[in-house]
C-alpha positions as CSV (number, residue, x, y, z in Angstrom):
1,M,-3.7,-76.2,-94.4
2,N,-3.3,-73.6,-91.7
3,K,-4.7,-75.8,-89.0
4,F,-2.5,-78.7,-90.1
5,A,0.6,-76.5,-90.1
6,L,-0.3,-75.3,-86.6
7,L,-0.8,-78.8,-85.4
8,L,2.6,-79.8,-86.7
9,V,4.2,-76.8,-85.0
10,I,2.5,-77.7,-81.7
11,I,3.7,-81.3,-82.0
12,G,7.2,-80.1,-82.7
13,A,7.1,-77.7,-79.7
14,L,5.8,-80.5,-77.4
15,N,8.6,-82.8,-78.7
16,W,11.2,-80.2,-78.0
17,G,9.7,-79.6,-74.5
18,L,9.8,-83.3,-73.7
19,F,13.3,-83.6,-74.9
20,G,14.5,-80.6,-73.0
21,L,12.8,-81.6,-69.7
22,F,13.1,-85.4,-69.8
23,Q,15.4,-86.2,-72.8
24,I,12.5,-88.1,-74.5
25,D,12.2,-87.8,-78.2
26,L,8.5,-88.5,-78.7
27,I,8.7,-88.6,-82.5
28,G,11.7,-90.9,-82.5
29,T,10.0,-93.1,-79.9
30,L,6.7,-93.4,-81.8
31,F,8.3,-94.0,-85.2
32,G,11.1,-96.4,-84.3
33,G,14.1,-94.1,-83.7
34,A,15.3,-90.7,-84.8
35,S,17.0,-91.9,-87.9
36,T,14.2,-94.0,-89.4
37,L,12.6,-92.8,-92.6
38,A,9.2,-92.3,-90.9
39,S,10.8,-90.1,-88.2
40,R,12.7,-88.1,-90.8
41,I,9.6,-87.5,-92.8
42,V,7.7,-86.2,-89.7
43,Y,10.7,-84.0,-88.7
44,T,10.8,-82.6,-92.2
45,L,7.0,-81.9,-92.1
46,I,7.3,-80.2,-88.8
47,G,10.2,-78.1,-90.1
48,L,8.2,-77.1,-93.2
49,A,5.3,-76.2,-91.0
50,G,7.5,-74.0,-88.9
51,I,8.7,-72.2,-92.0
52,Y,5.1,-71.9,-93.2
53,A,4.1,-70.4,-89.8
54,I,6.6,-67.5,-90.3
55,R,4.1,-65.9,-92.5
56,Y,1.9,-65.3,-89.4
57,L,4.6,-63.2,-87.8
58,I,5.0,-61.2,-91.0
59,S,1.3,-60.7,-91.6
60,E,0.8,-59.5,-88.0
61,R,3.5,-56.9,-88.3
62,E,2.0,-55.7,-91.6
63,T,-1.4,-55.2,-90.0
64,E,0.0,-53.5,-86.9
65,T,1.9,-50.9,-88.9
66,T,-0.9,-49.9,-91.2
């Protein structure tokens, strides 16, 4: 689960990087547009993976302070 979440976060970061540099929405391009059901599912999974990844920030702080 951790590796899958990390993979989704990386895909999301690459997508934002491509969008910021070249205005290319890779997820939207691959799945037929930003508003298709498939794209919205992928965007949602990436968002959930980002929320899941917050625990790594919290766990690092807990181990540094102890």
